[in-house]
N, C-alpha and C positions, 0 to 999 in steps of 0.2 A: 238416896235413901230408898229402901224397898219396904213393902208391906207383906206380912204373912198372917195367916189365920191359924188358930189352934185347931188340932184334930177334933177336939170336943165341940168346938164352935161350928165346924163344918158339918159334923154329924147332927147337931141340933138343927141347923138350917135344913138339912135334907129330911129330917123327921117332921118339920113344920110345913114343908112344901110338898104338895101332891103333884107328881109328875104328869098325871092325866090332866089335871087342871092347867098346868103350864103349857103342855103341848097342845091341848084342846083349844087354846086361845088362837092358835095359828094353823092347826091342822084339823080338819073335820074328822072326828073319830066315831066309830060305831063299835058297840060291844060285840065281841066274838068269843063266846064262852066266858072264861074267867078273865080275859084280856080285852084289849081294844085294838081296832085295826083301822088303817087309813092309808092314803097315798103318801109315799115318802116325799118329804120336802127337799131332800138332798139329791134326788135324781128324777128324771122324767119317767113316769110309768102310768099305765092305764089300769092295770090290775093291782089292787092294794097288796103290798107285801111288807108294810111297815106295822110292826106290832108293839104295843105298849102294855107292860105288865104292871097292874096296880099293886099287886101283892109284893112284888120284888122291886118296885119303883125303878124300872129299867125299860129302855127301848131297844129294839132290834129291827133292822131292815134286812129281810132275806134277799132283797134285790141287789143292793149296793154294799151291804156289809156294815153300814153305820150302826153303832151301838154305844150304849153307855148310860150313865145316870142323868139326873135332871141338870146338873151343872154342865156335863158334856153336851147335852142338847142345846142349852142356851149359848155355849161357846160356838157351836157349829152354826146354829141358825142365825145368830146376830153378829157373827164374825167378831167375837170377843176373845180376849185371853182369859185365863183362869180367874184372876183377881176381878176383872171387869164383870165376868159372869156371876161370881159370888155376890159382888156388890149390887148388881141389878136385882137378883133374886131377893136379897136381904131388904132392899129398898121397896120392891113391889109387895112383899109379904110382911113387912113390918118386923123383921127379925134383927135383933141387935147382935152384931158380930164382935167377938173379942179379937182385937188386932194388936200387932206389935210392929213397930218400925225398927229397922236395923240398918246399919251402915255396911254395905257389901263392897265398898271402895270402888264402885263403878266410876264415880267422878274422877278418881285418881287414875284409873286405867285409861279413861278417855283422854285425859290430859297427857299421859305418857305417849299415847299413839299420836296425839296432835303434835307433840314435840318431835317425834320421829318423822312425821310427815313433813314438818318444816325443815328438818335436817336434810332429808332426801331432796326436797325442792330446792334448797339452797345449793346443794351439791350439783344439781341438774342445771341450774340457771346461772351460777356465778363464775363458773370457769369451764373451759372446754372439757368435754368428757365423751366417752363412747356411747353413753345412753342417749345424750342429746343428738349425736350424729345419727344414731340408729333411727330415732323417731323422725328426724328431719328427712332421712332417706325414705321413710315410709310416707312422706308427704303430709305430715301433720304440722299445722301452722302454730306459731308461738301463742296466739290467742287461745287456741284450742287446748294446747298443753297447759296453759295457766288455768283455764276453766276447770279442767279435771284434776288439777294439782299434781301433775305428773312429776316424778322425782327420779333420782338415781342413787343407787347404792354402789359406792366405789369398790374397787377390787382389793382394798386392804382388808385385813382380817378382823380388825377391831375398831374401826372408825366410830361407828354408832355407839358401841359399848363404852368407849372412852368418853365420848361426849355426854352420854346419859349419866354415867357415874359422876362426872364433873358437875352435873346439875343436881346431884343428890338423890338420884333415882335408885331404888333398891334393885339389886341384881335379880332377886327372886321374882319381882314383878316383870322385869324384862323377859325372863324365861317363861313365865306364865303366858305372856302375850306373844311368845314366839319370835321376839326380836333378836334374842341372843341364844346361843346353845353352849353347852359345856362339853369338854372332852379332855382327858388326861390332866385334869386339875386346872384347866384354863377356860376362860370365856372368850367366845368369838362371835362375830356377827353372823346371823342366819342368812341374811340376804347380802350377796356380794356380786359386783359386776352385773347388775340387773337394772333395767328400767322398772321403776316402782309405780304401781297403780294404787293409790289409797282407796280403800273401800269405805264409803261414807253412807250412814243410814239416813233415813228421811228426816231425822231430827238434826242433821248436820254434824253428827259425831263421827270421828274416824274410828272404825271398829276393827279394821284389819288391813292387810296389804296383799297385793299380788305382785310377784316379781318376774319379769320376762328376761331370760338370759340374752345377752347381746353377743356372746361368742358361741359359735357352733359346738365347741368342745365342752361347754358347760351343760350339765344335766342335773335336774330335768329342765326342759325348756321353760315351763311355768312352775313357780313355787309360790304357794299361798300360805298365809298365816294359819296356824293350827286353830282349832276351835278353843274358845276361852269363855269366861263369864260374860264378856261383852260381844263376842262374835260367834254366831251360829250360822253357818252357810244356809241352812234350810229356811232361815227367817228373813233373808235379805236378798236384794238384787243390786247388781252393779249399775250405777248411773241413774237409778230411780230418784235419787235426791235432786238431780238436775232435770230429769225428764217428766216428773209427775205432773207438773202444770201443763206442759205441752200435751201430755196424754189426755188430760181432761179437756183441753181446748179442741184437740183434733178428734176426740171421741174414741180413740183406740191407742193401744200400746203395741209397738213392734218388739218382740222378744227374740233376741239373738243369742249366740253361744259364747262369744268372746269379748274381752275388753276392747280389742282393736276394732271389732265390728261396731260397737257402740260409738267409739270416738270418731271413726271415719264417717259414719252416717250422720252423727251430730254436726261434724264440720261441713258436710255437704248441704246442711239445711234440714235434715230429717231429725228433729229434736225429740220426738216421742218414741224413744228407744231405750231399752235396758237389756241386761244379760243376767242369766243365772250364774251362780258362782261355781262352775266346774262340776256340778252335780245335776242329776235329773230334777226336773221341776217338782216342787213339793207343794202340799196342801197349804202350808203356811205362806209360801210365796204367792200362790194363787189368791189367797185371802188378802195379802198385801196389795196386789195389783187391783183387786176388786174395790179397794177404798178409793181409787183414783179414776178408774174407767171400767166399763162393763164389756169392752170388746178388745180382743187380742189377736194379733197376727203373728204366728210363729214362723220364724225364718231360720230353720236349722239346716245342717248339711243334708245333701240328698243321698248319702250313703245309707247302708243298712242301719247303722247305729243312730244316725240322724232321724231316719224314719221311725224307728222304734221310740226314740225320745219324743218325737212329735205326736205319735199316737197316744203315748202315755200322758203327755202334756195336755192333749185335747180333753181327755177324760177328767183329769184333775181340774182344769179350768172350767169345764162345763158343770162339774159337780158344785163349783162355787158360784154358778149362775152367770158365767161369762159367755159371750158369743165368741166363737173361735174360727179363724181362717188360717190356712197354711200356705206358705210360698216356698219354693225351692229356687235358688238362684240358678239361672240357665247359662250364664256366661261368666265363669270364674267360680272358684270353689267356695267362696263365702261373700257376705255382703261387703266387707272391707274392699276386696279386690274388685267386685262388680261396680260399686259406686265410684271408685277412682277411675275405672276404665270407661264407664258409660254415663256417669253423672246422676244427679238427683232425680231428674224427671224420669229417666229410664227405670230407676229403682222404684219410684212411686207408681209407675205403670205396672211393674210386677206386683206391687202391693194391691193395686186395683184389680188385678186378675187373679189374686190369691184364691185358692179353692176353699169353698165352704167345708165345714168339718165333715159333712156327709159325702161330698164329692171326694175329698181326700181319703177318707176311710175306704170308700169303694175302690178308688184307684189303687190304694195300697194293697187291698185284698187281692187284686188281680196279679200282683207280682208273683212270678214263678208259674203262672198258669198259661197254657196255650188255649185260647177260647175257640180255636178251630177244632179242638179235640173234645168229643162228647164228655169223656170222664173228667177232664179238667173243667169244663163248663159246669158240670154238676157239683164238683167240689167247690168251685167259686160261688155257685149259687147258694150253697149251704152257708158259707161265710157271709155273703151279702145279705141273706135273709135275716141273720142274727143282727147285722148292723142296722138294717131298715126297721126291724121290730122295735128297736130302742128309740125310734124317732117319734115325733108328734104325728097325729093323723095327717096334717097338711104336708109335712115333710115327707111322709110315706108316699103320698100321691105323687110328689115331684120325683122322688128317687126310684119309685117302682117303674115309672115311664123310662127313666134313664137306663135302669138295669134291664128292662125288657128289650130296649133297643140294642144294648150291648150284647145280649145273649141270643137275640133273635127268637124270643119266646113271647107268648101272649101274657098280658098282665094278669089274666085269670090264673095262670099257673103259679105266679108269684103269690097271688092272694091265697091260693090253696096251701102253699108252703107256710105262709104266715099264719093261717088258721090252724094248721097242724101244730106249729110251734106254740101258738097261744094256748091250745088245748093242753099240751104237755106242761106248759108253765103253770096253768091254772090248777092242773092236777097236783103238781109239785107243791104249789103254794097251799092248796087245801091240806095236803099231807103234813106240811110244815105246821099249819095251824092246829091240826089234830095232835101233833106231837107236843106242841106248846101247851095245849089244854091237858094232855096226859101228865105232863111234868110240872112240878111246882116251880122250878127255875126256868126262866126264859133262856133258851140255848144261845150261847155265844158262838155263832157260826163263823169260822175263819178258814179260808182255803189253806190247806196244809201242804208242805213240801213232802213229796213221797220219798221213800228210801231210794228209789231209782234216781230221782232228781238230785238227791243228796250225793249219791255216788258220782253222777256226772259233774256236778259242781265242784266236788272235791278233786276230780280228775283234771278239769280245766284250770283250777287254781294251783294244782301241783305241776302240771305240764301244759303251759299255755299254747302249745302247738294245737291242742284240741279246741281252743276257744273259737276260732273262725269256723271250724268244722261243726261244732254244736250249734253255733249261731245260724248256720245255713241248713241245718238238718231238718227235713220236713217230716220225718217219722216221729219225732219227739214233740209231744204237746205239753209244754211246760205250764205249770200253774203260775198265777200272777206273781206271787212272791219269788219263785224261781226265775221268772223272766226279768224281774226287777234286779235281782242279783247279777244275772248274766249281762243285762244292759249296762249296769254299773262297771262290770269288769271290761266290757267292750270299750266304754268311754275312757276308762283309765288306761287301757292298752293303747288307745288312739292317742291320748295325750303323751304317754311315755312309752313309745314303741320299743325302745331298747332296754327297758327295765323289766325285771321280773315282777309279776303281779304280787302286790302286798295285801294280804287279807285284812290286816289291821287298817290299812288306808281305805279299803273298800267299805269296811264296817262303818268307818267314820262318815261316809257319804250316804249311808242307807238309813231308812226309818228304823226305829228302835227294834221292832219285832223282827224284821228281816236281818238286821245286824246281829241280833241274838241268835237267830237260826244259823247264820253263816258261821258265827263263832263256835256253835255247838257241833256243826258238821265237820268243821276243820279239826276239832278235837276228837270226835267220836268215830268218824269213818276211816277205816283202814283199807288201803288199796293193794291189790295184787301188784307186784313189781312189773308184770307184763301189761303195760298200759293199753296196748292195742287190743289185747284179749278182753280187758275190762270194757273198753269202749264198744267193741263189737257185740259183746253179750248184752250190754245195756240197750243197744239198738234193736237186737232181737226181741228183748222183753218189751220195749216200747212199741215195736210193730205189733206184737201180739195183743197188747193192751188196746192199741188203736183199733185193731180189727174187731176185738170183742165189743168195744164201745159202738162201733158202726153196726155190727151185727144186731145188737140190742135195739139200736135206732130203727133199723129196717124192719125188725120183727114188730116193733110198736106201730110203725107207719102202716105195715101191711095189715095188722089187726084192725086198724081204723078205716081202712079202705072199704068202700061199699060198691055195690054193683053199678051205681051211677057214676063212679069215678072214672078216671082215665085208665082204660085197659092197657094202653101202651106204657103208662107210668108204672102200673102194677107189674107188668112183664119185666121192665127194666130193673125194678127193685128186686124182683125174684131172681133174676140172673145175677145181680150183684151179690145178693145174699148167698147164693150157691158158690160163687167165686170166692167169697170171703171164707166160707166154711171149709172149702178145699184148702185154701192157703193156711188157715189156722191149724188144720190137721197136719199139713206138711211141716209147719213150724214146730209142732209138738213132737 
């Protein structure tokens, strides 16, 4: 059974509750014109950028982009779902809600999946089969196979379908859960000749399946259940039903990429491990982890896609209040291979030496730069200053020393760069505050995907030969939504290297806003048939925009430089400015 609230009841609640009062109980607020300002509770900051509009009953953070009404704030701050947030506000403010319960058949869907899991398990354990031989060959012991409920979907076309129908299960429900498919008027099993990994939520309910092909000719290698009313990938983690207690006992959770990583580590004695379900880490998954432990070690692949996923995961986890470290396996391409080759203690030593989030971000920022070249050192320094500026004062002291040592510069030079950045940020925040006071509505600021980015994304999804080129392109500075779409495409291509990218499948794994953006650009952007011409023109435009942005940065920095500053630094900035202006002229 599920509960819902009428629209009128929700509006009545919001009219009876003052957002300033709700937020003011947990965030110190000061009046700023017609609004209120404070330090954002959702990310670390020293200069207030969190605004609350009393007239519009709305909050916005200009730093991290968090925004919404009073219910959204309670959801985020207290790590609740919508119903829990509404019930808390109603209880705290004495508001009676009109509710209605309805049967959405979840119990029936859970039971169907349980029956399927049992069917696969019996097929796996009661007679010889290729799935069991495969897992045995991977070194997985019977006790571990039983612990995770591993099963096997045989090679026949309709074994599960015939069994389920014989038990009185409706075909429509089997289709909704992705257990069977239809074609040419016939029903057939979606999973065939695959090792089956049941995906179980923390309540012990089977919500979906992952199937691993046991024959090289079968494609794709991994096939997951589609999303349904009981299975949303963004809300669940593989193995957390088993590992959540160990994560609490050990004080941290190790987050890996694949089913086999989880199973191999668990068998070795590393029990505090779980995996995301084939998508980039989501806020909902981070909140789920936060219920059981406040520390996470990310163990992703060391390739470009893995690093991008780790960097994104760091920000999402820290936003939810988790401490994060990152390790990359040094001997073997993934934790599964490493722990089998080197053992539990060696893997735990890697965990113990995992880089703190600050170290990892600074090390990742170095990639592609030669620090023996002055220009590369300056470019790296700009990136590193942005990273350090987001840290706490104590963290800044630690990482400034590290950065100064890496670059061979005085800490005072880094301090000056940080001060310039803080001045620019304060000016931008003040302007944002003035804009808020001028307008009745608090602005909903969201990083938009530019026409240039839309063209490039349409190109890589039309012709995926351009996917690795764009991923490694240093001239194109993609917005966060565009990077997320590109990362999703890279991960999908990595999982299915021989398949054409499917935009619909990418949309399924993206947050709603980015999925909608991808859908729109696929429908609206038309490409010249000469793809190389399109790509080269996009690069020229991106280069021009990048130069213009840097030119403005230099003009601003030079205007703030005084006679007491470093004359050598001023000379270097002037030389760079002249070089950029010449290059922009040539591009035009």
